[in-house]
N, CA, C and O of each residue as an XYZ file, in Angstrom:
604
protein
N     145.024    192.350     22.950
C     145.404    191.002     22.632
C     145.084    190.119     23.823
O     145.431    190.472     24.950
N     144.449    189.006     23.618
C     144.030    188.068     24.644
C     145.021    186.902     24.676
O     145.210    186.200     23.683
N     145.644    186.714     25.834
C     146.584    185.608     25.988
C     145.968    184.567     26.904
O     145.514    184.889     28.002
N     145.952    183.349     26.467
C     145.449    182.252     27.276
C     146.624    181.523     27.901
O     147.652    181.281     27.268
N     146.435    181.186     29.152
C     147.488    180.411     29.810
C     147.154    178.937     29.645
O     146.132    178.466     30.145
N     147.989    178.235     28.968
C     147.802    176.807     28.772
C     148.957    176.120     29.488
O     150.120    176.439     29.238
N     148.643    175.170     30.386
C     149.724    174.461     31.088
C     150.709    173.856     30.093
O     150.327    173.483     28.984
N     151.978    173.759     30.493
C     153.012    173.263     29.572
C     152.711    171.885     28.998
O     152.991    171.633     27.826
N     152.148    170.991     29.802
C     151.893    169.644     29.287
C     150.859    169.688     28.169
O     150.982    168.973     27.175
N     149.846    170.526     28.332
C     148.819    170.630     27.297
C     149.365    171.321     26.054
O     149.058    170.931     24.927
N     150.173    172.344     26.271
C     150.734    173.042     25.109
C     151.685    172.138     24.344
O     151.793    172.236     23.122
N     152.377    171.256     25.063
C     153.275    170.329     24.387
C     152.475    169.310     23.580
O     152.880    168.917     22.486
N     151.340    168.887     24.128
C     150.509    167.898     23.443
C     149.988    168.450     22.123
O     149.815    167.701     21.161
N     149.737    169.760     22.073
C     149.210    170.365     20.852
C     150.145    170.176     19.671
O     149.704    170.150     18.522
N     151.426    170.046     19.950
C     152.404    169.940     18.868
C     152.882    168.508     18.631
O     153.805    168.278     17.849
N     152.250    167.550     19.308
C     152.645    166.151     19.135
C     151.698    165.461     18.166
O     150.546    165.859     17.999
N     152.212    164.431     17.543
C     151.370    163.618     16.670
C     150.532    162.695     17.549
O     150.894    162.470     18.703
N     149.430    162.154     17.044
C     148.590    161.252     17.856
C     149.356    160.082     18.472
O     149.135    159.792     19.648
N     150.236    159.399     17.755
C     150.993    158.318     18.415
C     151.874    158.820     19.561
O     152.046    158.133     20.568
N     152.424    160.012     19.399
C     153.253    160.571     20.461
C     152.407    160.929     21.686
O     152.865    160.776     22.818
N     151.187    161.399     21.469
C     150.279    161.729     22.570
C     149.933    160.465     23.350
O     149.955    160.455     24.581
N     149.613    159.402     22.616
C     149.278    158.129     23.270
C     150.485    157.605     24.038
O     150.343    157.162     25.177
N     151.646    157.648     23.445
C     152.867    157.179     24.103
C     153.142    157.995     25.361
O     153.487    157.435     26.402
N     152.993    159.305     25.271
C     153.229    160.179     26.425
C     152.221    159.889     27.539
O     152.580    159.820     28.715
N     150.969    159.721     27.153
C     149.928    159.430     28.148
C     150.174    158.085     28.816
O     150.029    157.970     30.033
N     150.539    157.078     28.053
C     150.822    155.759     28.624
C     152.028    155.806     29.551
O     152.047    155.142     30.587
N     153.021    156.580     29.182
C     154.202    156.734     30.039
C     153.813    157.366     31.368
O     154.244    156.910     32.427
N     152.994    158.425     31.311
C     152.529    159.078     32.541
C     151.720    158.115     33.404
O     151.872    158.090     34.626
N     150.861    157.322     32.766
C     150.036    156.357     33.510
C     150.917    155.304     34.173
O     150.682    154.931     35.322
N     151.944    154.818     33.443
C     152.836    153.806     34.002
C     153.594    154.362     35.207
O     153.744    153.676     36.218
N     154.067    155.594     35.102
C     154.776    156.215     36.221
C     153.859    156.363     37.435
O     154.278    156.132     38.569
N     152.612    156.747     37.191
C     151.654    156.880     38.289
C     151.370    155.525     38.933
O     151.281    155.429     40.157
N     151.228    154.476     38.118
C     151.006    153.128     38.635
C     152.199    152.649     39.459
O     152.014    152.043     40.515
N     153.402    152.908     38.998
C     154.597    152.497     39.733
C     154.696    153.233     41.069
O     155.081    152.650     42.083
N     154.347    154.509     41.056
C     154.354    155.290     42.291
C     153.323    154.744     43.278
O     153.613    154.603     44.466
N     152.131    154.440     42.791
C     151.078    153.900     43.650
C     151.473    152.521     44.182
O     151.255    152.222     45.356
N     152.044    151.697     43.333
C     152.494    150.368     43.758
C     153.554    150.477     44.840
O     153.518    149.727     45.815
N     154.496    151.398     44.685
C     155.541    151.583     45.697
C     154.925    152.027     47.022
O     155.362    151.581     48.083
N     153.920    152.897     46.975
C     153.256    153.338     48.199
C     152.546    152.176     48.885
O     152.605    152.049     50.108
N     151.880    151.331     48.110
C     151.179    150.174     48.686
C     152.175    149.207     49.302
O     151.945    148.697     50.399
N     153.275    148.949     48.614
C     154.304    148.046     49.147
C     154.870    148.607     50.448
O     155.081    147.861     51.403
N     155.116    149.909     50.492
C     155.622    150.536     51.720
C     154.626    150.365     52.861
O     155.022    150.053     53.984
N     153.332    150.565     52.584
C     152.310    150.407     53.634
C     152.206    148.956     54.093
O     152.024    148.694     55.282
N     152.320    148.008     53.158
C     152.282    146.590     53.531
C     153.448    146.273     54.462
O     153.268    145.592     55.472
N     154.631    146.758     54.131
C     155.805    146.511     54.984
C     155.630    147.163     56.350
O     155.921    146.546     57.375
N     155.157    148.406     56.369
C     154.968    149.130     57.627
C     153.925    148.425     58.498
O     154.158    148.204     59.687
N     152.777    148.072     57.910
C     151.733    147.390     58.681
C     152.185    146.000     59.119
O     151.848    145.552     60.215
N     152.943    145.322     58.269
C     153.439    143.998     58.625
C     154.378    144.044     59.824
O     154.289    143.203     60.719
N     155.278    145.026     59.842
C     156.204    145.155     60.974
C     155.454    145.556     62.243
O     155.730    145.031     63.322
N     154.502    146.486     62.114
C     153.741    146.905     63.290
C     152.888    145.757     63.812
O     152.755    145.586     65.024
N     152.312    144.972     62.917
C     151.503    143.812     63.308
C     152.353    142.809     64.089
O     151.916    142.291     65.117
N     153.550    142.539     63.609
C     154.439    141.603     64.296
C     154.829    142.137     65.668
O     154.848    141.389     66.646
N     155.141    143.433     65.742
C     155.536    144.042     67.020
C     154.385    144.002     68.029
O     154.582    143.636     69.188
N     153.182    144.381     67.582
C     152.034    144.388     68.493
C     151.668    142.978     68.942
O     151.346    142.754     70.109
N     151.719    142.036     68.016
C     151.405    140.649     68.374
C     152.405    140.128     69.400
O     152.026    139.419     70.332
N     153.667    140.474     69.235
C     154.696    140.049     70.192
C     154.439    140.682     71.558
O     154.533    140.005     72.582
N     154.113    141.980     71.581
C     153.827    142.664     72.843
C     152.623    142.051     73.555
O     152.604    141.940     74.780
N     151.626    141.657     72.776
C     150.418    141.087     73.364
C     150.561    139.602     73.673
O     149.679    139.005     74.290
N     151.667    139.009     73.248
C     151.883    137.588     73.493
C     151.029    136.713     72.599
O     150.681    135.592     72.969
N     150.692    137.219     71.425
C     149.872    136.467     70.473
C     150.738    136.025     69.305
O     151.792    136.603     69.036
N     150.280    135.001     68.624
C     150.993    134.531     67.443
C     150.474    135.286     66.229
O     149.267    135.350     65.998
N     151.378    135.848     65.465
C     151.001    136.544     64.235
C     151.142    135.560     63.090
O     152.246    135.328     62.598
N     150.035    134.984     62.665
C     150.068    134.021     61.579
C     150.377    134.688     60.253
O     150.324    135.911     60.125
N     150.693    133.875     59.285
C     150.991    134.400     57.958
C     149.681    134.620     57.202
O     148.780    133.783     57.266
N     149.570    135.735     56.489
C     148.355    135.978     55.704
C     148.269    135.028     54.512
O     149.256    134.407     54.118
N     147.083    134.933     53.957
C     146.831    134.066     52.815
C     147.707    134.506     51.634
O     147.629    135.659     51.211
N     148.530    133.611     51.103
C     149.427    134.000     50.009
C     148.687    134.299     48.699
O     149.269    134.888     47.788
N     147.426    133.905     48.594
C     146.687    134.155     47.357
C     146.105    135.566     47.303
O     145.532    135.961     46.287
N     146.249    136.330     48.392
C     145.720    137.694     48.402
C     146.531    138.600     47.485
O     147.750    138.475     47.366
N     145.829    139.498     46.854
C     146.505    140.513     46.053
C     147.121    141.552     46.970
O     146.876    141.554     48.177
N     147.915    142.427     46.397
C     148.631    143.422     47.186
C     147.680    144.373     47.907
O     147.889    144.693     49.077
N     146.646    144.821     47.220
C     145.692    145.755     47.831
C     144.917    145.059     48.957
O     144.704    145.643     50.019
N     144.496    143.810     48.719
C     143.778    143.070     49.760
C     144.686    142.799     50.953
O     144.238    142.865     52.098
N     145.948    142.498     50.698
C     146.906    142.259     51.776
C     147.100    143.518     52.613
O     147.133    143.449     53.841
N     147.229    144.660     51.960
C     147.390    145.919     52.687
C     146.170    146.193     53.557
O     146.304    146.607     54.708
N     144.983    145.964     53.007
C     143.731    146.179     53.755
C     143.652    145.236     54.954
O     143.311    145.659     56.059
N     143.966    143.958     54.736
C     143.929    142.968     55.816
C     144.889    143.354     56.932
O     144.515    143.344     58.105
N     146.126    143.693     56.574
C     147.112    144.061     57.585
C     146.700    145.325     58.328
O     146.882    145.418     59.542
N     146.149    146.297     57.612
C     145.713    147.549     58.244
C     144.617    147.267     59.272
O     144.638    147.822     60.371
N     143.660    146.407     58.917
C     142.579    146.080     59.855
C     143.091    145.260     61.040
O     142.644    145.463     62.169
N     144.020    144.340     60.795
C     144.594    143.562     61.894
C     145.365    144.461     62.851
O     145.275    144.296     64.067
N     146.117    145.406     62.313
C     146.864    146.344     63.159
C     145.891    147.172     63.989
O     146.139    147.424     65.169
N     144.791    147.594     63.386
C     143.783    148.347     64.138
C     143.216    147.534     65.290
O     143.039    148.052     66.392
N     142.932    146.260     65.037
C     142.429    145.388     66.103
C     143.460    145.165     67.195
O     143.126    145.168     68.379
N     144.715    144.973     66.801
C     145.776    144.772     67.785
C     145.996    146.034     68.622
O     146.245    145.947     69.825
N     145.906    147.191     67.994
C     146.032    148.449     68.754
C     144.914    148.569     69.779
O     145.146    148.981     70.916
N     143.693    148.205     69.372
C     142.559    148.284     70.299
C     142.757    147.325     71.470
O     142.482    147.681     72.616
N     143.238    146.094     71.186
C     143.499    145.141     72.273
C     144.612    145.632     73.182
O     144.560    145.432     74.396
N     145.623    146.278     72.599
C     146.717    146.817     73.405
C     146.191    147.900     74.343
O     146.536    147.924     75.525
N     145.363    148.790     73.820
C     144.804    149.849     74.663
C     143.954    149.259     75.785
O     144.028    149.713     76.927
N     143.155    148.258     75.466
C     142.307    147.615     76.478
C     143.161    146.938     77.544
O     142.875    147.048     78.736
N     144.207    146.241     77.116
C     145.101    145.576     78.065
C     145.792    146.597     78.952
O     145.935    146.381     80.155
N     146.226    147.719     78.359
C     146.896    148.755     79.160
C     145.935    149.370     80.174
O     146.339    149.708     81.287
N     144.661    149.516     79.795
C     143.677    150.025     80.753
C     143.565    149.074     81.937
O     143.523    149.511     83.087
N     143.517    147.771     81.656
C     143.452    146.768     82.722
C     144.689    146.845     83.616
O     144.584    146.856     84.843
N     145.854    146.897     82.986
C     147.107    146.935     83.740
C     147.146    148.168     84.631
O     147.494    148.078     85.808
N     146.789    149.312     84.073
C     146.836    150.548     84.851
C     145.828    150.529     85.994
O     146.100    151.075     87.063
N     144.668    149.908     85.785
C     143.674    149.810     86.861
C     144.185    148.888     87.982
O     144.078    149.226     89.161
N     144.736    147.733     87.612
C     145.301    146.840     88.626
C     146.472    147.514     89.351
O     146.622    147.380     90.565
N     147.282    148.227     88.603
C     148.421    148.912     89.210
C     147.936    149.988     90.183
O     148.511    150.156     91.259
N     146.878    150.717     89.807
C     146.320    151.753     90.683
C     145.786    151.124     91.977
O     146.024    151.645     93.067
N     145.069    150.010     91.853
C     144.547    149.328     93.037
C     145.684    148.812     93.914
O     145.644    148.944     95.137
N     146.687    148.231     93.286
C     147.835    147.707     94.023
C     148.541    148.831     94.780
O     148.913    148.666     95.942
N     148.719    149.954     94.126
C     149.392    151.090     94.755
C     148.591    151.607     95.950
O     149.158    151.944     96.990
N     147.257    151.666     95.787
C     146.412    152.161     96.871
C     146.466    151.231     98.084
O     146.601    151.698     99.214
N     146.363    149.938     97.861
C     146.395    148.965     98.967
C     147.778    148.964     99.619
O     147.887    148.948    100.846
N     148.827    148.982     98.807
C     150.188    148.976     99.360
C     150.470    150.245    100.155
O     151.179    150.202    101.160
N     149.925    151.364     99.718
C     150.120    152.617    100.454
C     149.467    152.516    101.834
O     150.034    152.979    102.823
N     148.277    151.912    101.904
C     147.596    151.755    103.191
C     148.354    150.826    104.119
O     148.305    150.979    105.339
N     149.055    149.863    103.541
C     149.769    148.887    104.363
C     151.255    149.204    104.482
O     152.010    148.412    105.045
N     151.679    150.338    103.965
C     153.082    150.770    104.011
C     153.990    149.714    103.380
O     155.020    149.346    103.944
N     153.595    149.243    102.217
C     154.363    148.241    101.479
C     154.746    148.813    100.116
O     154.163    149.791     99.648
N     155.719    148.195     99.502
C     156.128    148.588     98.150
C     155.146    147.986     97.142
O     154.824    146.801     97.222
N     154.668    148.801     96.193
C     153.780    148.239     95.157
C     154.560    147.361     94.183
O     155.787    147.427     94.108
N     153.836    146.554     93.455
C     154.416    145.657     92.465
C     155.087    146.483     91.375
O     154.491    147.432     90.865
N     156.305    146.140     91.017
C     157.059    146.885     89.999
C     156.682    146.385     88.609
O     157.042    145.278     88.210
N     155.952    147.225     87.884
C     155.561    146.886     86.515
C     155.469    148.186     85.723
O     155.085    149.222     86.266
N     155.816    148.132     84.463
C     155.853    149.329     83.622
C     154.450    149.873     83.366
O     153.491    149.119     83.195
N     154.358    151.191     83.346
C     153.087    151.846     83.023
C     153.015    152.242     81.561
O     151.970    152.685     81.085
N     154.120    152.086     80.847
C     154.144    152.524     79.457
C     154.140    151.363     78.469
O     153.562    151.474     77.388
N     154.777    150.253     78.826
C     154.829    149.091     77.935
C     153.862    148.029     78.416
O     153.590    147.900     79.609
N     153.353    147.276     77.466
C     152.460    146.170     77.822
C     153.291    145.098     78.512
O     154.309    144.657     77.980
N     152.857    144.681     79.696
C     153.585    143.584     80.338
C     153.273    142.267     79.634
O     152.245    142.124     78.972
N     154.162    141.333     79.788
C     153.911    140.008     79.220
C     152.741    139.385     79.977
O     152.421    139.825     81.081
N     152.099    138.374     79.404
C     151.002    137.718     80.126
C     151.435    137.194     81.501
O     150.650    137.197     82.449
N     152.703    136.740     81.600
C     153.205    136.246     82.882
C     153.326    137.385     83.894
O     152.974    137.217     85.062
N     153.821    138.542     83.450
C     153.935    139.694     84.348
C     152.559    140.177     84.796
O     152.376    140.559     85.952
N     151.593    140.158     83.880
C     150.230    140.583     84.204
C     149.613    139.643     85.245
O     148.956    140.089     86.185
N     149.835    138.335     85.063
C     149.334    137.366     86.037
C     150.019    137.552     87.385
O     149.381    137.427     88.430
N     151.311    137.849     87.365
C     152.042    138.080     88.611
C     151.483    139.306     89.334
O     151.372    139.301     90.560
N     151.130    140.360     88.584
C     150.521    141.544     89.187
C     149.191    141.186     89.837
O     148.907    141.614     90.956
N     148.381    140.406     89.140
C     147.084    139.989     89.700
C     147.288    139.174     90.979
O     146.611    139.401     91.982
N     148.230    138.221     90.934
C     148.498    137.394     92.109
C     148.994    138.242     93.270
O     148.607    138.024     94.419
N     149.851    139.208     92.967
C     150.365    140.092     94.011
C     149.223    140.866     94.652
O     149.151    140.973     95.876
N     148.339    141.400     93.834
C     147.214    142.172     94.359
C     146.302    141.293     95.209
O     145.854    141.716     96.275
N     146.027    140.086     94.752
C     145.176    139.172     95.521
C     145.839    138.814     96.842
O     145.178    138.796     97.880
N     147.143    138.527     96.816
C     147.821    138.148     98.066
C     147.850    139.318     99.052
O     147.688    139.117    100.255
N     148.052    140.528     98.553
C     148.046    141.704     99.430
C     146.653    141.899    100.027
O     146.516    142.182    101.217
N     145.623    141.745     99.196
C     144.252    141.913     99.699
C     143.915    140.834    100.734
O     143.260    141.120    101.736
N     144.356    139.610    100.495
C     144.120    138.534    101.464
C     144.835    138.845    102.775
O     144.274    138.652    103.854
N     146.061    139.321    102.683
C     146.814    139.700    103.869
C     146.105    140.838    104.603
O     146.016    140.832    105.830
N     145.602    141.816    103.842
C     144.875    142.951    104.404
C     143.615    142.468    105.138
O     143.300    142.951    106.226
N     142.909    141.524    104.541
C     141.685    140.993    105.161
C     142.026    140.247    106.448
O     141.324    140.395    107.448
N     143.088    139.451    106.436
C     143.504    138.735    107.641
C     143.829    139.713    108.767
O     143.404    139.513    109.905
N     144.576    140.759    108.457
C     144.913    141.748    109.473
C     143.664    142.448    109.983
O     143.533    142.694    111.182
N     142.753    142.768    109.085
C     141.520    143.448    109.469
C     140.708    142.581    110.434
O     140.253    143.066    111.470
N     140.523    141.283    110.093
C     139.767    140.389    110.978
C     140.501    140.134    112.284
O     139.883    140.005    113.341
N     141.804    140.063    112.204
C     142.585    139.869    113.426
C     142.397    141.037    114.386
O     142.276    140.840    115.595
N     142.372    142.253    113.845
C     142.196    143.440    114.682
C     140.765    143.567    115.218
O     140.546    144.231    116.230
N     139.810    142.950    114.564
C     138.433    142.981    115.048
C     138.264    142.116    116.302
O     137.452    142.411    117.179
N     139.037    141.066    116.356
C     138.915    140.148    117.502
C     139.708    140.588    118.649
O     139.712    139.925    119.686
């Protein structure tokens, strides 16, 4: 005797009338659409919050997206904006870490305390400018001492 394994959903369909099959299929499609919509809404919320957080860290204004965009287009736009903001954050952190490394090296040579700035969080634009000014002033002081010792 040959037994075929038929999945339960298919075996149930065999015993349904055509209107019941259509109704069941439409119900399944609606549930799948609702699940997909909920996932898209969750991603829009997640990307929106991350976009706001990154923009705040970078000191940029996070404008409001076009209200005429559909949900899928909005999710795509926010995802791409978050990607760009992440790239700018990484670039800014590279700059900060390089300036911090230079500041530490110069301060070590001059037996001074380096500028206190976080290595993990993006500094505000004002803190970044203060780090640059500190490094320039230390280098100017270093140059003055160097020329003074030459004479």
